[in-house]
A tleap script that builds the chain and sets N, CA, C and O, in Angstrom:
source leaprc.protein.ff14SB
mol = sequence {
  NMET ALA ILE SER LEU SER GLY ILE LEU LEU
  SER GLY MET LEU ALA THR GLY ALA SER ASP
  PRO ALA VAL VAL LEU GLU ASP ASP LYS ALA
  SER TRP TRP VAL TRP ALA ASN PRO PRO ALA
  VAL ASN ILE ALA ALA GLU GLY ALA VAL SER
  ARG ASP PRO LYS LEU PRO PRO LEU LYS LEU
  GLN PHE GLU PHE LEU ILE THR SER ALA GLY
  ARG VAL ALA GLU CYS ARG VAL SER GLN ILE
  SER GLU ASP VAL TYR ASP ASP ALA THR LEU
  CYS ALA LEU ILE ALA LEU HIE GLN TYR ARG
  PRO SER ILE LYS ASN SER ALA ARG THR PRO
  ILE ARG THR PHE GLN THR MET LEU ILE GLY
  VAL ASP PRO ASP GLU ALA ARG LYS LEU VAL
  HIE SER ALA ASP SER CHIE
}
set mol.1.N position { 20.423 -13.179 16.944 }
set mol.1.CA position { 20.464 -12.151 15.837 }
set mol.1.C position { 19.049 -12.552 15.255 }
set mol.1.O position { 19.052 -13.521 14.495 }
set mol.2.N position { 17.431 -11.722 15.599 }
set mol.2.CA position { 16.351 -11.959 14.343 }
set mol.2.C position { 16.770 -11.898 13.348 }
set mol.2.O position { 17.871 -11.554 12.919 }
set mol.3.N position { 15.479 -12.399 12.705 }
set mol.3.CA position { 15.757 -12.656 10.929 }
set mol.3.C position { 14.174 -11.963 10.618 }
set mol.3.O position { 13.448 -12.087 11.605 }
set mol.4.N position { 13.843 -11.615 10.033 }
set mol.4.CA position { 12.627 -10.674 9.440 }
set mol.4.C position { 12.031 -11.573 8.329 }
set mol.4.O position { 12.759 -12.176 7.541 }
set mol.5.N position { 10.887 -11.630 8.301 }
set mol.5.CA position { 9.753 -12.293 7.081 }
set mol.5.C position { 10.526 -11.805 5.655 }
set mol.5.O position { 10.814 -12.428 4.633 }
set mol.6.N position { 10.748 -10.247 6.112 }
set mol.6.CA position { 10.627 -9.784 4.839 }
set mol.6.C position { 12.385 -9.964 4.354 }
set mol.6.O position { 12.707 -9.893 3.168 }
set mol.7.N position { 13.410 -10.201 5.472 }
set mol.7.CA position { 14.654 -10.533 5.251 }
set mol.7.C position { 14.803 -12.089 4.777 }
set mol.7.O position { 15.476 -12.169 3.749 }
set mol.8.N position { 14.378 -13.242 5.233 }
set mol.8.CA position { 14.274 -14.442 4.137 }
set mol.8.C position { 12.983 -14.271 3.161 }
set mol.8.O position { 12.427 -15.352 2.966 }
set mol.9.N position { 12.407 -13.221 2.535 }
set mol.9.CA position { 11.794 -13.328 0.934 }
set mol.9.C position { 12.828 -12.396 0.294 }
set mol.9.O position { 12.539 -12.107 -0.867 }
set mol.10.N position { 13.733 -11.961 0.665 }
set mol.10.CA position { 14.799 -11.053 0.133 }
set mol.10.C position { 15.985 -12.523 -0.004 }
set mol.10.O position { 16.317 -12.753 -1.167 }
set mol.11.N position { 16.331 -13.056 0.603 }
set mol.11.CA position { 17.332 -14.377 1.123 }
set mol.11.C position { 17.272 -15.238 -0.126 }
set mol.11.O position { 18.186 -15.458 -0.920 }
set mol.12.N position { 15.622 -15.827 -0.157 }
set mol.12.CA position { 15.010 -16.612 -1.385 }
set mol.12.C position { 14.930 -16.148 -2.683 }
set mol.12.O position { 14.755 -16.910 -3.634 }
set mol.13.N position { 15.097 -14.439 -2.834 }
set mol.13.CA position { 14.380 -14.538 -3.907 }
set mol.13.C position { 16.282 -14.554 -4.778 }
set mol.13.O position { 16.554 -14.840 -5.945 }
set mol.14.N position { 17.180 -14.160 -3.713 }
set mol.14.CA position { 18.372 -13.641 -4.537 }
set mol.14.C position { 19.230 -15.365 -4.613 }
set mol.14.O position { 20.196 -15.587 -5.343 }
set mol.15.N position { 18.624 -16.345 -3.734 }
set mol.15.CA position { 19.321 -17.300 -3.554 }
set mol.15.C position { 19.072 -18.207 -4.733 }
set mol.15.O position { 19.962 -18.848 -5.292 }
set mol.16.N position { 17.745 -18.217 -5.086 }
set mol.16.CA position { 17.270 -18.820 -5.800 }
set mol.16.C position { 17.575 -18.212 -7.790 }
set mol.16.O position { 17.819 -19.052 -8.656 }
set mol.17.N position { 17.485 -16.733 -8.100 }
set mol.17.CA position { 17.272 -16.363 -8.451 }
set mol.17.C position { 16.610 -15.405 -9.700 }
set mol.17.O position { 16.884 -14.931 -10.802 }
set mol.18.N position { 15.479 -15.489 -8.628 }
set mol.18.CA position { 13.745 -14.979 -8.886 }
set mol.18.C position { 13.595 -14.161 -9.362 }
set mol.18.O position { 14.150 -13.297 -8.684 }
set mol.19.N position { 12.903 -13.456 -10.700 }
set mol.19.CA position { 12.896 -12.284 -10.662 }
set mol.19.C position { 11.595 -10.896 -10.242 }
set mol.19.O position { 11.562 -9.666 -10.238 }
set mol.20.N position { 10.751 -11.951 -9.958 }
set mol.20.CA position { 9.717 -11.676 -9.208 }
set mol.20.C position { 9.805 -10.582 -7.902 }
set mol.20.O position { 10.510 -10.945 -6.961 }
set mol.21.N position { 9.374 -9.750 -7.836 }
set mol.21.CA position { 9.789 -8.701 -6.545 }
set mol.21.C position { 8.885 -9.430 -5.315 }
set mol.21.O position { 7.793 -9.979 -5.166 }
set mol.22.N position { 10.155 -9.039 -4.492 }
set mol.22.CA position { 9.157 -9.774 -2.919 }
set mol.22.C position { 7.791 -9.386 -2.593 }
set mol.22.O position { 7.318 -8.256 -2.710 }
set mol.23.N position { 6.942 -10.905 -1.986 }
set mol.23.CA position { 5.455 -9.721 -1.111 }
set mol.23.C position { 5.949 -9.464 -0.109 }
set mol.23.O position { 6.911 -10.031 0.410 }
set mol.24.N position { 5.167 -8.317 0.393 }
set mol.24.CA position { 5.948 -7.729 1.890 }
set mol.24.C position { 4.237 -7.039 2.034 }
set mol.24.O position { 3.351 -6.514 1.359 }
set mol.25.N position { 4.680 -7.646 3.915 }
set mol.25.CA position { 2.953 -7.090 4.497 }
set mol.25.C position { 3.047 -5.757 5.267 }
set mol.25.O position { 3.704 -5.253 6.178 }
set mol.26.N position { 1.589 -5.313 4.038 }
set mol.26.CA position { 1.693 -3.753 5.082 }
set mol.26.C position { 2.751 -3.638 6.362 }
set mol.26.O position { 3.911 -3.286 6.150 }
set mol.27.N position { 2.446 -3.844 7.237 }
set mol.27.CA position { 3.555 -3.063 8.597 }
set mol.27.C position { 5.108 -3.178 8.239 }
set mol.27.O position { 5.970 -2.680 8.963 }
set mol.28.N position { 5.365 -3.802 7.184 }
set mol.28.CA position { 6.640 -4.482 7.312 }
set mol.28.C position { 6.728 -3.645 6.629 }
set mol.28.O position { 7.683 -3.061 7.139 }
set mol.29.N position { 6.285 -2.729 5.287 }
set mol.29.CA position { 6.206 -1.883 4.001 }
set mol.29.C position { 6.821 -0.835 4.464 }
set mol.29.O position { 6.894 0.001 3.563 }
set mol.30.N position { 7.444 -0.358 5.724 }
set mol.30.CA position { 8.446 0.611 5.603 }
set mol.30.C position { 9.999 0.365 6.114 }
set mol.30.O position { 10.857 1.224 6.316 }
set mol.31.N position { 10.093 -0.968 6.253 }
set mol.31.CA position { 11.471 -1.506 6.523 }
set mol.31.C position { 12.351 -1.911 4.966 }
set mol.31.O position { 13.347 -2.632 4.899 }
set mol.32.N position { 11.651 -1.214 3.788 }
set mol.32.CA position { 12.015 -1.616 2.840 }
set mol.32.C position { 11.728 0.268 1.623 }
set mol.32.O position { 12.327 0.663 0.623 }
set mol.33.N position { 10.706 0.809 2.337 }
set mol.33.CA position { 10.445 1.825 1.099 }
set mol.33.C position { 9.698 2.492 1.968 }
set mol.33.O position { 8.775 1.915 2.544 }
set mol.34.N position { 10.138 4.526 2.318 }
set mol.34.CA position { 9.343 5.090 3.416 }
set mol.34.C position { 8.424 5.969 2.311 }
set mol.34.O position { 8.749 6.357 1.188 }
set mol.35.N position { 7.559 6.086 2.810 }
set mol.35.CA position { 6.264 7.096 1.780 }
set mol.35.C position { 6.882 8.441 1.902 }
set mol.35.O position { 7.066 9.054 2.953 }
set mol.36.N position { 7.164 8.805 0.759 }
set mol.36.CA position { 8.148 10.216 0.717 }
set mol.36.C position { 7.274 10.960 1.049 }
set mol.36.O position { 7.150 11.367 2.204 }
set mol.37.N position { 6.235 11.381 -0.263 }
set mol.37.CA position { 5.465 12.717 -0.351 }
set mol.37.C position { 4.126 12.217 0.070 }
set mol.37.O position { 3.408 11.727 -0.802 }
set mol.38.N position { 3.532 12.308 1.796 }
set mol.38.CA position { 2.261 12.231 2.158 }
set mol.38.C position { 2.304 13.539 2.278 }
set mol.38.O position { 3.299 14.255 2.396 }
set mol.39.N position { 0.578 13.990 2.223 }
set mol.39.CA position { -0.051 13.094 1.618 }
set mol.39.C position { -0.566 13.551 0.538 }
set mol.39.O position { -1.076 14.655 0.345 }
set mol.40.N position { -0.306 11.930 -0.782 }
set mol.40.CA position { 0.162 12.821 -2.275 }
set mol.40.C position { -1.670 12.272 -2.467 }
set mol.40.O position { -2.098 11.142 -2.231 }
set mol.41.N position { -2.514 13.539 -2.980 }
set mol.41.CA position { -3.644 13.603 -2.924 }
set mol.41.C position { -3.735 13.633 -4.844 }
set mol.41.O position { -3.271 14.388 -5.698 }
set mol.42.N position { -4.875 11.959 -4.890 }
set mol.42.CA position { -5.496 12.833 -6.345 }
set mol.42.C position { -6.917 13.609 -6.136 }
set mol.42.O position { -7.769 12.904 -5.595 }
set mol.43.N position { -7.229 14.628 -6.392 }
set mol.43.CA position { -8.218 15.900 -6.025 }
set mol.43.C position { -9.033 15.048 -6.578 }
set mol.43.O position { -9.879 14.642 -5.781 }
set mol.44.N position { -9.158 14.378 -8.207 }
set mol.44.CA position { -9.990 13.707 -9.043 }
set mol.44.C position { -10.773 13.157 -8.877 }
set mol.44.O position { -11.997 13.185 -9.009 }
set mol.45.N position { -9.296 11.982 -8.212 }
set mol.45.CA position { -9.912 10.295 -7.432 }
set mol.45.C position { -10.393 10.725 -6.217 }
set mol.45.O position { -10.997 9.945 -5.481 }
set mol.46.N position { -10.226 11.693 -5.968 }
set mol.46.CA position { -10.639 11.624 -4.407 }
set mol.46.C position { -11.915 11.835 -4.097 }
set mol.46.O position { -12.507 11.282 -3.170 }
set mol.47.N position { -12.626 13.073 -5.270 }
set mol.47.CA position { -14.226 13.464 -5.750 }
set mol.47.C position { -14.482 12.065 -5.672 }
set mol.47.O position { -14.853 11.429 -4.685 }
set mol.48.N position { -14.216 11.614 -6.947 }
set mol.48.CA position { -14.523 10.707 -7.596 }
set mol.48.C position { -15.340 9.453 -6.518 }
set mol.48.O position { -16.550 9.240 -6.439 }
set mol.49.N position { -14.511 8.942 -5.966 }
set mol.49.CA position { -15.260 8.552 -4.509 }
set mol.49.C position { -15.552 8.699 -2.843 }
set mol.49.O position { -15.040 8.290 -1.801 }
set mol.50.N position { -16.865 9.664 -3.314 }
set mol.50.CA position { -16.785 10.875 -1.892 }
set mol.50.C position { -17.305 10.401 -1.231 }
set mol.50.O position { -17.143 9.258 -1.658 }
set mol.51.N position { -18.081 10.268 -0.145 }
set mol.51.CA position { -19.020 9.078 0.059 }
set mol.51.C position { -19.700 10.031 0.953 }
set mol.51.O position { -19.321 11.123 1.377 }
set mol.52.N position { -21.215 9.114 1.219 }
set mol.52.CA position { -21.911 9.940 1.739 }
set mol.52.C position { -21.823 9.467 3.721 }
set mol.52.O position { -21.929 8.376 4.281 }
set mol.53.N position { -21.615 10.717 4.209 }
set mol.53.CA position { -21.610 10.671 6.142 }
set mol.53.C position { -22.557 9.236 6.347 }
set mol.53.O position { -22.257 8.280 7.062 }
set mol.54.N position { -23.413 9.342 5.757 }
set mol.54.CA position { -24.397 8.755 6.478 }
set mol.54.C position { -24.649 6.765 6.158 }
set mol.54.O position { -25.650 6.066 6.318 }
set mol.55.N position { -23.279 6.425 5.681 }
set mol.55.CA position { -23.050 5.577 4.720 }
set mol.55.C position { -21.674 4.895 5.152 }
set mol.55.O position { -20.527 5.164 4.793 }
set mol.56.N position { -22.248 3.730 6.218 }
set mol.56.CA position { -21.125 3.316 6.511 }
set mol.56.C position { -19.447 3.161 5.407 }
set mol.56.O position { -19.566 2.883 4.214 }
set mol.57.N position { -18.152 3.363 5.979 }
set mol.57.CA position { -17.018 3.552 5.477 }
set mol.57.C position { -17.046 2.712 4.297 }
set mol.57.O position { -17.915 1.840 4.335 }
set mol.58.N position { -16.294 2.747 3.217 }
set mol.58.CA position { -15.775 2.369 2.730 }
set mol.58.C position { -14.110 1.486 2.721 }
set mol.58.O position { -13.043 2.036 2.445 }
set mol.59.N position { -14.268 0.202 3.053 }
set mol.59.CA position { -13.399 -0.467 3.460 }
set mol.59.C position { -12.422 -1.271 2.191 }
set mol.59.O position { -12.958 -2.131 1.491 }
set mol.60.N position { -10.485 -0.769 1.925 }
set mol.60.CA position { -10.732 -1.468 0.824 }
set mol.60.C position { -9.212 -2.024 1.145 }
set mol.60.O position { -8.511 -1.608 2.068 }
set mol.61.N position { -8.805 -3.160 0.093 }
set mol.61.CA position { -7.286 -2.915 0.490 }
set mol.61.C position { -6.936 -2.961 -1.366 }
set mol.61.O position { -7.618 -3.395 -2.294 }
set mol.62.N position { -5.736 -2.380 -1.337 }
set mol.62.CA position { -4.837 -2.483 -2.798 }
set mol.62.C position { -3.655 -3.332 -2.350 }
set mol.62.O position { -3.001 -3.424 -1.311 }
set mol.63.N position { -3.636 -4.138 -4.004 }
set mol.63.CA position { -1.787 -4.216 -3.962 }
set mol.63.C position { -1.307 -4.120 -5.108 }
set mol.63.O position { -1.891 -4.116 -6.191 }
set mol.64.N position { 0.339 -3.999 -4.746 }
set mol.64.CA position { 0.771 -2.843 -5.852 }
set mol.64.C position { 2.365 -3.075 -5.696 }
set mol.64.O position { 3.017 -3.425 -4.712 }
set mol.65.N position { 2.749 -2.766 -6.970 }
set mol.65.CA position { 4.722 -2.476 -7.016 }
set mol.65.C position { 5.039 -1.692 -6.654 }
set mol.65.O position { 4.480 -0.677 -7.070 }
set mol.66.N position { 5.986 -1.532 -5.776 }
set mol.66.CA position { 6.812 -0.195 -5.865 }
set mol.66.C position { 8.115 -0.156 -6.408 }
set mol.66.O position { 8.941 -0.625 -5.625 }
set mol.67.N position { 8.613 0.264 -7.544 }
set mol.67.CA position { 9.297 -0.168 -8.269 }
set mol.67.C position { 10.467 0.263 -7.715 }
set mol.67.O position { 10.368 0.704 -6.570 }
set mol.68.N position { 12.170 0.251 -8.509 }
set mol.68.CA position { 12.927 1.057 -7.743 }
set mol.68.C position { 13.306 2.012 -7.948 }
set mol.68.O position { 14.462 2.389 -7.753 }
set mol.69.N position { 12.110 2.833 -8.541 }
set mol.69.CA position { 12.302 3.981 -8.352 }
set mol.69.C position { 11.202 4.747 -7.664 }
set mol.69.O position { 11.186 5.967 -7.822 }
set mol.70.N position { 10.072 4.042 -6.751 }
set mol.70.CA position { 10.000 4.572 -6.149 }
set mol.70.C position { 8.162 4.819 -6.468 }
set mol.70.O position { 7.260 5.618 -6.215 }
set mol.71.N position { 8.305 4.068 -6.885 }
set mol.71.CA position { 6.989 4.787 -7.505 }
set mol.71.C position { 5.574 3.908 -7.753 }
set mol.71.O position { 5.632 2.679 -7.692 }
set mol.72.N position { 4.572 4.446 -7.975 }
set mol.72.CA position { 3.534 3.143 -7.633 }
set mol.72.C position { 2.860 2.759 -8.460 }
set mol.72.O position { 1.914 3.520 -8.660 }
set mol.73.N position { 2.900 0.971 -9.752 }
set mol.73.CA position { 2.887 0.113 -10.992 }
set mol.73.C position { 2.112 -0.923 -10.043 }
set mol.73.O position { 2.368 -1.045 -8.845 }
set mol.74.N position { 1.223 -1.585 -10.666 }
set mol.74.CA position { 0.569 -2.015 -11.164 }
set mol.74.C position { -0.409 -2.644 -10.132 }
set mol.74.O position { -0.550 -3.788 -9.699 }
set mol.75.N position { -1.048 -1.422 -9.898 }
set mol.75.CA position { -1.911 -1.726 -8.802 }
set mol.75.C position { -3.604 -2.496 -9.189 }
set mol.75.O position { -4.138 -2.574 -10.295 }
set mol.76.N position { -4.014 -2.872 -8.151 }
set mol.76.CA position { -5.420 -4.161 -8.276 }
set mol.76.C position { -6.273 -3.898 -7.443 }
set mol.76.O position { -6.890 -4.926 -7.721 }
set mol.77.N position { -6.919 -3.427 -6.618 }
set mol.77.CA position { -8.393 -3.735 -5.363 }
set mol.77.C position { -8.166 -5.025 -5.258 }
set mol.77.O position { -8.407 -5.603 -6.318 }
set mol.78.N position { -7.658 -5.977 -4.085 }
set mol.78.CA position { -7.653 -6.944 -3.520 }
set mol.78.C position { -8.946 -7.128 -2.644 }
set mol.78.O position { -9.789 -8.009 -2.814 }
set mol.79.N position { -8.957 -6.273 -1.801 }
set mol.79.CA position { -10.193 -6.527 -1.088 }
set mol.79.C position { -11.209 -4.917 -1.145 }
set mol.79.O position { -10.768 -3.799 -1.410 }
set mol.80.N position { -12.236 -5.186 -0.900 }
set mol.80.CA position { -13.260 -4.144 -1.090 }
set mol.80.C position { -14.731 -4.352 -0.209 }
set mol.80.O position { -15.283 -5.373 -0.619 }
set mol.81.N position { -15.504 -3.696 0.856 }
set mol.81.CA position { -16.475 -3.749 0.969 }
set mol.81.C position { -17.088 -4.023 0.797 }
set mol.81.O position { -17.582 -5.080 1.191 }
set mol.82.N position { -17.766 -2.765 -0.387 }
set mol.82.CA position { -19.074 -2.774 -1.589 }
set mol.82.C position { -18.424 -2.686 -2.840 }
set mol.82.O position { -17.342 -2.194 -3.161 }
set mol.83.N position { -18.939 -3.022 -3.212 }
set mol.83.CA position { -18.135 -2.415 -5.125 }
set mol.83.C position { -19.441 -2.146 -5.612 }
set mol.83.O position { -20.552 -2.596 -5.894 }
set mol.84.N position { -18.650 -1.109 -5.550 }
set mol.84.CA position { -19.351 0.799 -6.195 }
set mol.84.C position { -18.351 1.946 -6.807 }
set mol.84.O position { -18.666 3.042 -7.270 }
set mol.85.N position { -16.554 1.136 -6.616 }
set mol.85.CA position { -16.153 1.609 -7.917 }
set mol.85.C position { -14.937 0.811 -8.456 }
set mol.85.O position { -14.198 0.132 -7.743 }
set mol.86.N position { -14.788 1.001 -10.058 }
set mol.86.CA position { -13.900 0.519 -11.084 }
set mol.86.C position { -12.408 0.657 -10.295 }
set mol.86.O position { -12.027 1.779 -9.960 }
set mol.87.N position { -11.780 -0.255 -10.083 }
set mol.87.CA position { -10.241 -0.104 -9.487 }
set mol.87.C position { -9.807 0.718 -10.160 }
set mol.87.O position { -8.933 1.300 -9.517 }
set mol.88.N position { -9.971 1.346 -11.652 }
set mol.88.CA position { -8.944 2.086 -12.002 }
set mol.88.C position { -8.941 3.926 -10.826 }
set mol.88.O position { -8.152 4.764 -10.390 }
set mol.89.N position { -10.182 3.650 -10.846 }
set mol.89.CA position { -10.489 5.151 -9.709 }
set mol.89.C position { -10.335 4.688 -8.704 }
set mol.89.O position { -10.487 5.551 -7.840 }
set mol.90.N position { -10.003 3.337 -8.124 }
set mol.90.CA position { -9.690 3.684 -6.408 }
set mol.90.C position { -8.287 3.264 -6.467 }
set mol.90.O position { -7.721 3.266 -5.373 }
set mol.91.N position { -7.380 2.799 -7.781 }
set mol.91.CA position { -5.462 2.542 -7.729 }
set mol.91.C position { -4.952 4.343 -8.153 }
set mol.91.O position { -3.884 4.801 -7.748 }
set mol.92.N position { -6.005 5.213 -9.065 }
set mol.92.CA position { -5.808 6.084 -8.636 }
set mol.92.C position { -5.556 7.032 -7.265 }
set mol.92.O position { -4.953 8.096 -7.123 }
set mol.93.N position { -6.196 6.280 -6.438 }
set mol.93.CA position { -5.889 6.991 -5.228 }
set mol.93.C position { -4.288 7.122 -4.495 }
set mol.93.O position { -3.668 7.804 -3.679 }
set mol.94.N position { -4.187 6.394 -5.068 }
set mol.94.CA position { -2.320 6.390 -4.161 }
set mol.94.C position { -1.708 6.207 -5.531 }
set mol.94.O position { -0.537 5.925 -5.278 }
set mol.95.N position { -1.921 6.216 -7.406 }
set mol.95.CA position { -1.057 6.052 -7.987 }
set mol.95.C position { -0.200 7.065 -7.955 }
set mol.95.O position { 0.867 6.977 -8.562 }
set mol.96.N position { -0.659 8.584 -6.985 }
set mol.96.CA position { 0.772 9.353 -6.786 }
set mol.96.C position { 1.639 9.767 -5.682 }
set mol.96.O position { 2.374 10.746 -5.555 }
set mol.97.N position { 1.263 8.379 -4.604 }
set mol.97.CA position { 2.371 8.049 -3.908 }
set mol.97.C position { 4.060 7.809 -4.344 }
set mol.97.O position { 4.554 6.812 -4.870 }
set mol.98.N position { 4.598 8.833 -4.009 }
set mol.98.CA position { 6.119 8.246 -4.058 }
set mol.98.C position { 6.821 7.620 -2.937 }
set mol.98.O position { 6.419 7.745 -1.780 }
set mol.99.N position { 7.404 7.243 -3.116 }
set mol.99.CA position { 8.304 6.703 -2.047 }
set mol.99.C position { 9.606 5.927 -2.199 }
set mol.99.O position { 9.599 4.851 -2.796 }
set mol.100.N position { 10.503 6.333 -1.781 }
set mol.100.CA position { 12.447 6.704 -0.531 }
set mol.100.C position { 12.900 5.134 -0.751 }
set mol.100.O position { 11.807 4.574 -0.676 }
set mol.101.N position { 13.601 4.392 -0.914 }
set mol.101.CA position { 14.538 3.900 -0.194 }
set mol.101.C position { 14.911 4.132 1.060 }
set mol.101.O position { 15.630 5.034 1.488 }
set mol.102.N position { 13.995 2.637 2.033 }
set mol.102.CA position { 14.798 2.502 3.563 }
set mol.102.C position { 15.974 2.406 3.514 }
set mol.102.O position { 16.574 2.047 2.501 }
set mol.103.N position { 16.613 2.764 4.794 }
set mol.103.CA position { 18.251 2.431 4.859 }
set mol.103.C position { 18.744 0.847 4.599 }
set mol.103.O position { 19.715 0.517 3.919 }
set mol.104.N position { 17.719 -0.154 5.397 }
set mol.104.CA position { 18.616 -0.799 4.784 }
set mol.104.C position { 17.827 -1.106 3.129 }
set mol.104.O position { 17.435 -2.265 3.266 }
set mol.105.N position { 17.578 -0.833 2.253 }
set mol.105.CA position { 16.790 -1.354 1.510 }
set mol.105.C position { 17.613 -0.133 0.169 }
set mol.105.O position { 16.952 0.595 -0.572 }
set mol.106.N position { 19.115 -0.222 0.186 }
set mol.106.CA position { 19.984 0.928 -0.668 }
set mol.106.C position { 19.997 0.492 -1.975 }
set mol.106.O position { 20.031 1.403 -2.802 }
set mol.107.N position { 19.976 -0.879 -2.500 }
set mol.107.CA position { 19.953 -1.633 -3.421 }
set mol.107.C position { 18.888 -1.429 -3.939 }
set mol.107.O position { 18.574 -2.241 -4.808 }
set mol.108.N position { 17.329 0.377 -3.461 }
set mol.108.CA position { 16.183 0.080 -4.194 }
set mol.108.C position { 15.394 -1.072 -4.165 }
set mol.108.O position { 14.346 -0.483 -4.428 }
set mol.109.N position { 15.110 -2.036 -4.076 }
set mol.109.CA position { 14.713 -3.163 -4.021 }
set mol.109.C position { 13.119 -3.139 -4.515 }
set mol.109.O position { 12.421 -2.264 -4.003 }
set mol.110.N position { 12.549 -3.972 -5.401 }
set mol.110.CA position { 11.555 -3.448 -6.012 }
set mol.110.C position { 10.308 -4.577 -4.973 }
set mol.110.O position { 10.438 -5.774 -4.717 }
set mol.111.N position { 9.491 -3.896 -4.686 }
set mol.111.CA position { 8.548 -5.088 -3.856 }
set mol.111.C position { 6.861 -4.482 -4.224 }
set mol.111.O position { 6.311 -3.421 -4.520 }
set mol.112.N position { 6.458 -6.131 -3.947 }
set mol.112.CA position { 4.230 -5.870 -3.825 }
set mol.112.C position { 3.917 -5.909 -2.731 }
set mol.112.O position { 4.290 -6.798 -1.966 }
set mol.113.N position { 3.232 -5.042 -2.437 }
set mol.113.CA position { 2.617 -5.016 -1.011 }
set mol.113.C position { 1.454 -4.344 -1.064 }
set mol.113.O position { 1.121 -3.943 -2.180 }
set mol.114.N position { 0.839 -4.143 -0.271 }
set mol.114.CA position { -0.883 -4.159 -0.127 }
set mol.114.C position { -0.243 -2.115 0.648 }
set mol.114.O position { 0.808 -1.475 0.609 }
set mol.115.N position { -1.731 -1.869 1.260 }
set mol.115.CA position { -2.173 -0.910 1.763 }
set mol.115.C position { -4.102 -0.727 1.278 }
set mol.115.O position { -4.815 -0.639 0.279 }
set mol.116.N position { -4.195 -0.758 2.846 }
set mol.116.CA position { -5.416 -0.834 3.914 }
set mol.116.C position { -6.234 0.761 3.452 }
set mol.116.O position { -5.427 1.451 2.829 }
set mol.117.N position { -7.324 1.316 3.586 }
set mol.117.CA position { -7.750 1.896 3.685 }
set mol.117.C position { -9.785 1.944 4.160 }
set mol.117.O position { -10.558 0.986 4.153 }
set mol.118.N position { -10.119 3.568 4.549 }
set mol.118.CA position { -10.991 3.553 4.852 }
set mol.118.C position { -11.636 5.166 4.404 }
set mol.118.O position { -11.455 6.228 5.000 }
set mol.119.N position { -12.352 4.936 3.280 }
set mol.119.CA position { -13.018 5.994 1.901 }
set mol.119.C position { -14.440 6.335 3.220 }
set mol.119.O position { -14.920 5.404 3.867 }
set mol.120.N position { -14.715 7.198 3.324 }
set mol.120.CA position { -15.865 8.238 4.260 }
set mol.120.C position { -15.881 8.426 5.604 }
set mol.120.O position { -16.899 8.553 6.284 }
set mol.121.N position { -14.057 8.455 6.234 }
set mol.121.CA position { -13.998 8.239 7.670 }
set mol.121.C position { -13.008 9.814 7.750 }
set mol.121.O position { -13.101 10.605 6.812 }
set mol.122.N position { -12.389 10.026 8.567 }
set mol.122.CA position { -11.313 11.394 8.729 }
set mol.122.C position { -10.088 10.506 8.354 }
set mol.122.O position { -10.263 9.463 8.983 }
set mol.123.N position { -9.105 10.423 7.743 }
set mol.123.CA position { -8.061 10.058 7.411 }
set mol.123.C position { -7.142 9.804 9.299 }
set mol.123.O position { -6.275 8.990 9.619 }
set mol.124.N position { -7.676 10.637 9.947 }
set mol.124.CA position { -6.544 9.704 11.740 }
set mol.124.C position { -7.759 9.104 11.573 }
set mol.124.O position { -7.609 8.094 10.885 }
set mol.125.N position { -8.768 9.253 11.859 }
set mol.125.CA position { -9.923 7.928 12.751 }
set mol.125.C position { -9.516 6.657 11.588 }
set mol.125.O position { -9.243 5.556 12.067 }
set mol.126.N position { -9.482 6.824 10.090 }
set mol.126.CA position { -9.374 5.773 9.740 }
set mol.126.C position { -8.166 4.736 9.944 }
set mol.126.O position { -8.120 3.519 10.120 }
set mol.127.N position { -6.988 5.994 9.820 }
set mol.127.CA position { -5.385 4.823 9.945 }
set mol.127.C position { -6.055 3.933 11.729 }
set mol.127.O position { -6.091 2.705 11.808 }
set mol.128.N position { -6.470 4.789 12.850 }
set mol.128.CA position { -6.611 4.289 14.013 }
set mol.128.C position { -7.359 2.852 13.562 }
set mol.128.O position { -6.601 1.931 13.258 }
set mol.129.N position { -8.621 2.644 13.510 }
set mol.129.CA position { -9.491 2.064 12.396 }
set mol.129.C position { -8.946 0.732 11.570 }
set mol.129.O position { -9.210 -0.466 11.673 }
set mol.130.N position { -8.172 1.397 10.810 }
set mol.130.CA position { -7.557 -0.074 10.312 }
set mol.130.C position { -6.733 -0.735 10.817 }
set mol.130.O position { -6.552 -1.953 10.816 }
set mol.131.N position { -5.856 0.624 11.570 }
set mol.131.CA position { -4.766 -0.307 12.502 }
set mol.131.C position { -5.638 -1.318 13.657 }
set mol.131.O position { -5.478 -2.536 13.734 }
set mol.132.N position { -6.446 -0.629 14.390 }
set mol.132.CA position { -7.293 -1.579 15.417 }
set mol.132.C position { -8.044 -2.965 15.143 }
set mol.132.O position { -8.271 -3.891 15.921 }
set mol.133.N position { -8.318 -2.830 13.957 }
set mol.133.CA position { -8.864 -3.882 13.385 }
set mol.133.C position { -8.271 -4.998 12.700 }
set mol.133.O position { -8.890 -6.039 12.480 }
set mol.134.N position { -6.804 -4.747 12.282 }
set mol.134.CA position { -5.398 -5.478 11.959 }
set mol.134.C position { -4.960 -6.608 12.773 }
set mol.134.O position { -4.536 -7.734 12.513 }
set mol.135.N position { -5.307 -5.637 14.349 }
set mol.135.CA position { -4.465 -6.715 14.952 }
set mol.135.C position { -5.445 -7.356 16.569 }
set mol.135.O position { -5.234 -7.558 17.765 }
set mol.136.N position { -6.478 -7.449 15.623 }
set mol.136.CA position { -7.783 -8.315 16.075 }
set mol.136.C position { -7.556 -9.803 15.440 }
set mol.136.O position { -8.395 -10.686 15.620 }
savepdb mol mol.pdb
quit
C-alpha cells in the first residue's frame, strides 16, 4: 500500500491536533481539491498585468489557502521573475478560483498550496512550459 506525502501530512495534523492547514504541493493539489470553475478570469486583474509580447514571460508562484468552502484566501506571491506588480494585483488573478473537494477529501479539509503561472504566453503554451520546467 503506497502512502502519499499529503496523506502523511494529514495524519500528522490529526495526530497532533494541529489546526494549521496541511501544505500540499502544486502537483498534489487535485488529490484534495479540484478546480471547479476554469477559467475563472478576473478581467480587471488580467488587464492590469497585460504583458508586452516582446518581453519575456513573467513567471510567478502564488501560495494560498483553499478554505473548507473551496475559496482562495490568504494569497501571497512567493516567487516572481520580475518585480513589476504588487501582490494584491497578482493575487486577484486567482481570487475567483473556486474548488470542489476531491472524492478523497469529503471532510473538506483546508490546505495551503501553490499555483505557478506564466503571464505573457498563450495559456496552453504556458501550462506546457511550467510543467516542463518543473520536471527538470
